[in-house]
C-alpha positions as CSV (number, residue, x, y, z in Angstrom):
1,M,8.2,-14.1,11.8
2,L,7.1,-12.1,8.7
3,S,7.9,-8.4,8.4
4,I,5.8,-6.1,6.1
5,A,5.9,-2.3,5.7
6,T,4.1,0.4,3.8
7,F,5.8,3.6,2.5
8,N,4.4,6.5,0.5
9,L,7.5,7.5,-1.6
10,C,6.2,11.0,-2.6
11,N,6.2,10.8,-6.4
12,L,9.3,8.7,-6.8
13,G,10.5,8.1,-10.4
14,A,13.6,6.6,-12.0
15,A,15.1,10.1,-12.5
16,A,15.1,10.9,-8.8
17,P,18.3,12.5,-7.5
18,P,20.8,9.8,-6.5
19,A,21.0,11.3,-3.0
20,R,17.2,10.9,-2.5
21,L,17.3,7.3,-3.8
22,A,20.2,6.6,-1.4
23,K,18.2,7.9,1.5
24,L,15.1,5.8,0.6
25,G,17.3,2.7,0.2
26,A,18.8,3.3,3.7
27,I,15.4,3.8,5.3
28,A,14.2,0.4,3.8
29,A,17.4,-1.4,4.6
30,R,18.3,0.0,8.0
31,D,15.3,1.8,9.6
32,L,12.9,-0.9,8.4
33,G,15.4,-3.8,8.6
34,G,14.8,-4.9,5.0
35,P,11.2,-6.1,5.4
36,D,10.1,-9.3,3.6
37,I,7.4,-7.3,1.8
38,L,7.4,-3.6,1.1
39,A,4.2,-2.0,-0.1
40,V,4.8,1.4,-1.8
41,Q,2.6,4.3,-3.0
42,E,3.4,7.1,-5.4
43,I,5.7,5.3,-7.7
44,M,5.6,7.4,-10.8
45,A,6.4,7.1,-14.5
46,E,6.6,9.9,-16.9
47,T,7.7,7.8,-19.9
48,P,5.6,7.6,-23.1
49,P,2.8,5.0,-22.8
50,M,3.0,1.6,-24.3
51,P,0.8,1.0,-27.4
52,D,-2.1,-0.2,-25.3
53,G,-1.9,3.0,-23.1
54,R,-0.3,1.4,-20.0
55,V,2.5,3.3,-18.3
56,P,4.9,0.8,-16.5
57,A,7.3,2.0,-13.9
58,D,9.9,-0.8,-14.1
59,L,12.8,1.7,-14.1
60,A,11.6,3.3,-10.9
61,Y,11.3,0.0,-9.1
62,Q,14.7,-1.1,-10.3
63,A,16.3,2.2,-9.1
64,L,14.7,1.8,-5.7
65,S,15.7,-1.9,-5.4
66,A,19.3,-1.0,-6.4
67,A,19.3,1.7,-3.7
68,V,18.1,-0.9,-1.1
69,V,20.9,-3.3,-2.1
70,G,23.4,-0.5,-2.0
71,A,22.4,0.2,1.6
72,G,22.9,-3.4,2.6
73,G,19.3,-4.6,2.2
74,P,17.7,-7.5,0.2
75,R,17.5,-7.6,-3.6
76,Y,13.8,-7.0,-4.1
77,E,11.6,-8.1,-6.9
78,F,8.5,-6.1,-7.7
79,R,5.0,-6.5,-8.9
80,E,2.4,-3.9,-10.1
81,V,-0.5,-3.4,-12.5
82,P,0.6,-0.4,-14.5
83,P,-2.1,2.3,-14.9
84,L,-3.4,3.8,-18.1
85,L,-2.0,7.2,-19.0
86,H,-3.5,10.0,-16.9
87,R,-6.2,7.7,-15.4
88,D,-5.2,7.3,-11.7
89,G,-5.0,10.8,-10.4
90,G,-2.2,12.3,-8.4
91,M,0.3,14.9,-9.6
92,A,-0.4,15.8,-13.2
93,G,1.6,13.7,-15.6
94,A,3.2,11.5,-12.9
95,N,0.9,8.5,-13.4
96,I,1.4,7.4,-9.8
97,R,0.4,4.0,-8.6
98,V,0.8,1.5,-5.8
99,G,3.1,-1.5,-6.0
100,L,4.9,-4.3,-4.1
101,L,8.5,-5.1,-3.5
102,F,9.4,-8.4,-1.9
103,D,12.4,-10.5,-0.9
104,P,12.2,-13.7,-3.1
105,L,14.5,-15.5,-0.7
106,R,11.9,-15.1,2.0
107,V,8.5,-15.3,0.3
108,G,7.2,-16.7,-3.0
109,F,4.9,-14.9,-5.4
110,P,2.7,-17.3,-7.5
111,D,2.1,-15.1,-10.6
112,R,-1.4,-15.8,-12.0
113,G,-2.7,-14.4,-15.2
114,R,-1.8,-11.0,-16.8
115,A,-4.0,-8.4,-15.2
116,G,-4.7,-5.2,-17.2
117,P,-5.4,-1.8,-15.7
118,E,-9.2,-2.4,-16.0
119,D,-9.3,-6.0,-15.0
120,S,-10.6,-6.9,-11.6
121,T,-9.2,-9.8,-9.6
122,G,-11.6,-12.2,-7.9
123,I,-11.6,-15.0,-5.4
124,R,-11.7,-18.7,-6.1
125,L,-11.5,-21.8,-3.9
126,N,-8.4,-23.9,-4.5
127,G,-8.2,-27.0,-2.4
128,G,-10.8,-25.6,-0.1
129,R,-8.8,-22.4,0.5
130,P,-9.2,-19.0,-1.2
131,S,-6.8,-17.7,-3.9
132,L,-6.8,-14.8,-6.3
133,T,-8.0,-15.3,-9.9
134,L,-5.3,-12.7,-11.0
135,N,-2.1,-12.3,-9.0
136,P,-1.4,-9.4,-8.7
137,G,-4.7,-7.8,-9.6
138,R,-6.7,-4.7,-9.0
139,I,-9.9,-4.6,-6.9
140,A,-12.9,-3.2,-8.8
141,P,-10.8,-0.6,-10.8
142,L,-13.9,0.4,-12.9
143,H,-16.0,1.2,-9.9
144,P,-16.9,4.9,-9.8
145,A,-15.1,5.2,-6.4
146,F,-11.9,4.5,-8.2
147,A,-12.5,5.4,-11.8
148,G,-14.3,8.7,-11.0
149,D,-17.9,9.7,-11.3
150,G,-19.3,13.1,-12.4
151,P,-22.7,13.0,-10.5
152,H,-20.8,12.2,-7.3
153,H,-18.1,14.7,-8.0
154,W,-15.5,11.9,-7.7
155,V,-12.3,12.1,-9.6
156,P,-10.1,9.2,-10.9
157,S,-8.0,7.8,-8.0
158,R,-5.3,5.3,-7.4
159,K,-6.5,1.7,-7.8
160,T,-6.1,-0.8,-5.0
161,L,-3.8,-3.8,-5.6
162,A,-4.4,-7.3,-4.2
163,A,-1.6,-9.9,-4.1
164,E,-1.0,-13.4,-2.8
165,F,2.3,-14.6,-1.3
166,E,3.4,-18.0,-0.3
167,L,5.8,-19.3,2.3
168,R,6.1,-23.0,3.2
169,G,2.7,-23.8,1.9
170,Q,1.0,-20.9,3.7
171,R,-0.7,-18.0,1.9
172,L,-0.7,-14.3,2.7
173,F,-3.0,-11.9,1.1
174,V,-1.8,-8.3,0.9
175,I,-4.1,-5.4,-0.2
176,V,-2.3,-2.2,-1.0
177,C,-4.3,1.0,-0.9
178,H,-3.8,4.7,-1.6
179,F,-7.2,6.3,-1.1
180,K,-8.5,9.6,-2.4
181,S,-6.4,12.6,-1.2
182,M,-7.6,14.9,1.5
183,R,-6.6,17.9,-0.5
184,S,-9.5,20.2,-1.4
185,L,-10.1,23.9,-2.1
186,T,-13.5,24.2,-0.5
187,R,-15.6,22.5,2.2
188,R,-17.8,21.0,-0.5
189,E,-14.8,19.4,-2.3
190,E,-13.6,18.1,1.1
191,D,-17.0,16.4,1.6
192,Y,-16.9,14.9,-1.9
193,A,-13.4,13.5,-1.2
194,K,-14.5,12.0,2.2
195,K,-17.4,10.3,0.6
196,Q,-15.2,8.9,-2.1
197,R,-12.8,7.5,0.5
198,H,-15.8,6.0,2.3
199,A,-16.8,4.2,-0.9
200,Q,-13.3,3.0,-1.5
201,A,-13.0,1.6,2.0
202,E,-16.3,-0.2,1.7
203,I,-15.2,-1.9,-1.5
204,V,-11.9,-3.0,0.0
205,H,-13.5,-4.2,3.2
206,H,-16.0,-6.3,1.3
207,F,-13.2,-7.9,-0.7
208,A,-11.2,-8.8,2.4
209,A,-14.3,-9.9,4.2
210,D,-15.1,-12.3,1.3
211,L,-11.6,-13.8,1.7
212,L,-12.4,-14.4,5.4
213,A,-15.8,-15.8,4.5
214,C,-14.0,-18.5,2.5
215,D,-11.5,-19.1,5.2
216,P,-11.9,-17.5,8.7
217,R,-8.2,-18.1,9.3
218,A,-7.0,-16.4,6.1
219,A,-3.9,-14.3,6.7
220,I,-4.7,-10.8,5.3
221,V,-2.9,-7.5,5.6
222,V,-4.6,-4.3,4.4
223,L,-2.2,-1.4,4.3
224,G,-1.2,1.8,2.7
225,D,-1.8,5.5,2.6
226,L,-5.5,5.7,3.5
227,N,-5.5,9.5,3.6
228,D,-7.6,9.5,6.8
229,V,-6.9,9.1,10.6
230,P,-7.7,6.5,13.2
231,G,-11.3,6.9,14.4
232,S,-12.4,8.4,11.1
233,K,-15.4,7.0,9.2
234,T,-13.0,5.7,6.5
235,L,-11.1,3.6,9.0
236,K,-14.2,2.4,10.7
237,I,-15.6,1.2,7.4
238,L,-12.4,-0.5,6.3
239,K,-11.9,-2.2,9.7
240,G,-15.5,-3.3,10.3
241,D,-15.6,-5.9,13.0
242,L,-13.1,-8.1,11.3
243,F,-9.8,-6.3,11.1
244,H,-7.5,-4.6,13.6
245,N,-5.4,-1.5,13.0
246,L,-1.9,-2.0,14.5
247,L,-1.4,1.8,14.9
248,E,-4.0,1.7,17.6
249,D,-1.6,-0.3,19.8
250,L,1.1,2.3,19.7
251,P,1.7,4.5,22.7
252,R,0.0,7.8,22.5
253,G,1.9,10.4,20.6
254,Q,3.9,7.9,18.6
255,G,1.4,6.9,15.9
256,Y,1.9,9.7,13.4
257,T,3.2,9.3,9.8
258,R,3.4,12.8,8.5
259,R,2.9,16.4,9.6
260,H,0.5,18.9,8.1
261,G,1.1,22.5,9.1
262,G,3.5,21.2,11.8
263,R,0.8,19.0,13.4
264,P,1.3,15.2,13.4
265,Q,-1.2,13.0,11.5
266,A,-1.6,9.3,11.1
267,L,-2.5,8.6,7.4
268,D,-0.6,5.4,6.8
269,H,-2.0,2.3,8.3
270,I,-1.5,-1.5,8.6
271,L,-4.6,-3.6,9.3
272,V,-4.5,-7.4,10.0
273,S,-7.0,-10.2,10.0
274,P,-7.6,-12.2,13.3
275,A,-5.2,-15.0,12.3
276,L,-2.3,-12.5,12.3
277,R,-3.2,-10.3,15.3
278,L,-1.5,-12.4,18.0
279,G,1.8,-10.7,18.8
280,A,1.6,-8.4,15.9
281,A,3.2,-5.0,16.5
282,A,3.8,-1.9,14.4
283,H,6.7,0.5,14.5
284,I,7.0,3.9,12.9
285,P,10.5,5.3,12.4
286,H,10.0,9.1,12.2
287,V,12.7,9.6,9.7
288,N,10.8,12.1,7.5
289,S,8.1,13.7,9.6
290,D,10.5,14.9,12.3
291,A,12.8,16.6,9.8
292,G,13.0,20.3,10.4
293,P,15.3,23.3,10.4
294,G,18.9,22.3,10.6
295,K,18.1,18.7,9.7
296,P,18.7,16.9,6.3
297,E,16.0,17.2,3.7
298,P,13.5,14.3,4.2
299,A,13.3,11.6,1.5
300,S,9.5,11.7,1.5
301,D,6.7,13.6,3.2
302,H,5.5,10.4,4.9
303,D,7.1,8.0,7.4
304,P,7.0,4.3,6.7
305,V,5.1,1.9,8.9
306,L,6.6,-1.5,9.7
307,A,4.7,-4.5,11.1
308,R,6.1,-7.7,12.5
309,L,3.8,-10.7,12.4
310,P,4.9,-13.6,14.6
311,A,1.6,-15.4,14.1
312,W,2.5,-16.0,10.5
313,A,4.9,-18.8,11.5
314,N,2.2,-20.6,13.4
315,L,-0.8,-20.5,11.1
316,D,-0.8,-24.3,10.6
317,A,-0.1,-25.0,14.3
């Protein structure tokens, strides 16, 4: 069985207070059980850029990994494609991005190429099965839906990361998303943001659908902070007829991942391809969203989502 989780870390940097890092490490190690793969959003880096303009967040990943180990979890490795300075939106100066942590004792990561912030990964057939041309790599980072576009009133947004893992000869494709924020000052801005999310969802869906066109039994997980709720147009576009959102299987009233104005919302999702759906189940520990008066300060403004995928062990059966 494979375990995979997504977690928006709320602008986590290497200089985060030790107490906050310890809480996040405990959530990963104990509440999530040290998942084999942990997709993260809002990893930040405020350090000066490299000469080519990239802003890596190695220190932030290392601090988080050390916190997980300190809480009794696995010693994670990480992968990302660092953004260019001030080019991915989010909190001013934070240079937030999505990334992946994984347990190298459980899954392998076949690094392929050296993807830059503006390089787009593609799909190639290798032995009759699809693989990524760049691993990890971004999906269409220069498309206006991600890079921003004045005529559409779209602003630069977090780029989507695609990655390929291996375990005993089997491949797993993981696509980590952090779609355009819901935050807006006017109804018109809200409409622009919705349309930008719709365009982002369409791009990601087409990429994942192309993987399935190459191999209908491809194991694919699309996950992250999608900044929209089940039943929204964004989720309908992303799912299409090919993918299943595991949050839809949760009992009513349990599928929320944050609160806005005290009201629960489900913004963080895990979608799976048909090959992974059998027996797949999601779990949301409400360690942050249920924090309130008299309770400890939450480590993030989002809850993580964990999925267990028993079908992964039987893909070749």
